[in-house]
C-alpha positions in Angstrom: -232.8 241.3 347.4 -235.7 243.1 349.1 -237.6 243.4 351.6 -235.6 241.1 353.8 -237.5 239.8 355.7 -240.3 239.7 353.3 -243.9 239.2 354.2 -245.1 237.7 350.8 -243.1 239.1 347.9 -239.5 239.5 347.4 -237.7 241.2 344.6 -234.1 240.0 343.4 -232.2 242.9 341.8 -229.9 241.5 339.4 -227.0 243.3 337.5 -225.1 241.5 334.8 -222.2 242.6 332.7 -223.6 240.9 329.6 -226.0 238.4 328.2 -225.7 235.0 330.3 -227.4 232.1 331.3 -228.2 231.1 335.0 -230.4 229.7 337.6 -232.3 230.6 340.9 -232.9 228.0 343.7 -234.4 228.3 346.9 -233.6 225.9 349.7 -235.3 225.2 353.1 -233.3 224.9 356.2 -232.7 221.3 355.7 -231.2 221.9 352.4 -233.7 220.7 350.3 -234.5 222.7 347.1 -237.9 223.7 347.0 -237.8 226.0 344.3 -235.7 225.9 341.0 -235.8 227.9 337.9 -233.1 227.1 335.4 -232.3 227.8 331.9 -232.8 231.6 332.5 -231.2 234.3 330.5 -230.0 237.2 332.1 -229.6 240.3 329.8 -227.1 243.1 330.2 -227.6 245.6 332.6 -230.0 246.0 335.9 -233.0 243.4 336.3 -235.7 243.4 339.1 -237.5 239.8 339.2 -240.4 239.6 341.6 -241.3 236.6 343.2 -244.3 235.7 345.8 -243.8 233.4 348.8 -246.2 230.9 347.0 -244.5 230.9 343.9 -241.2 230.2 345.6 -242.9 227.3 347.3 -242.1 228.9 350.7 -244.9 227.2 352.8 -244.0 228.1 356.1 -242.5 231.6 357.8 -238.7 231.2 358.5 -235.1 231.1 357.1 -234.4 230.1 353.5 -231.2 230.2 351.4 -231.5 231.9 347.8 -228.9 230.9 345.3 -228.5 232.8 342.2 -226.1 231.7 339.6 -225.2 233.8 336.6 -222.6 232.3 334.2 -220.0 230.9 336.6 -220.9 233.3 339.4 -222.8 231.9 342.3 -224.1 234.1 345.1 -226.0 232.7 348.4 -228.0 234.9 350.5 -230.4 234.4 353.5 -234.0 235.1 352.8 -236.6 235.5 355.8 -240.4 235.0 355.0 
């Protein structure tokens, strides 16, 4: 994920070993899910997904938690806007 901290756009760099389903969720500091995209299909190999601050519903500058689930793997990272 870069840049982090981000100003108005963030790029998620995802590497999947096979075609798998998954989701992306962004949580605010209270733990409320403010963005969710489920039923995604990640193809084998590297993918770069771009999201704007507005698209992610990150209305305020601050710290967020981005959760990416691919198959049975769950990764959470801190994202600062």
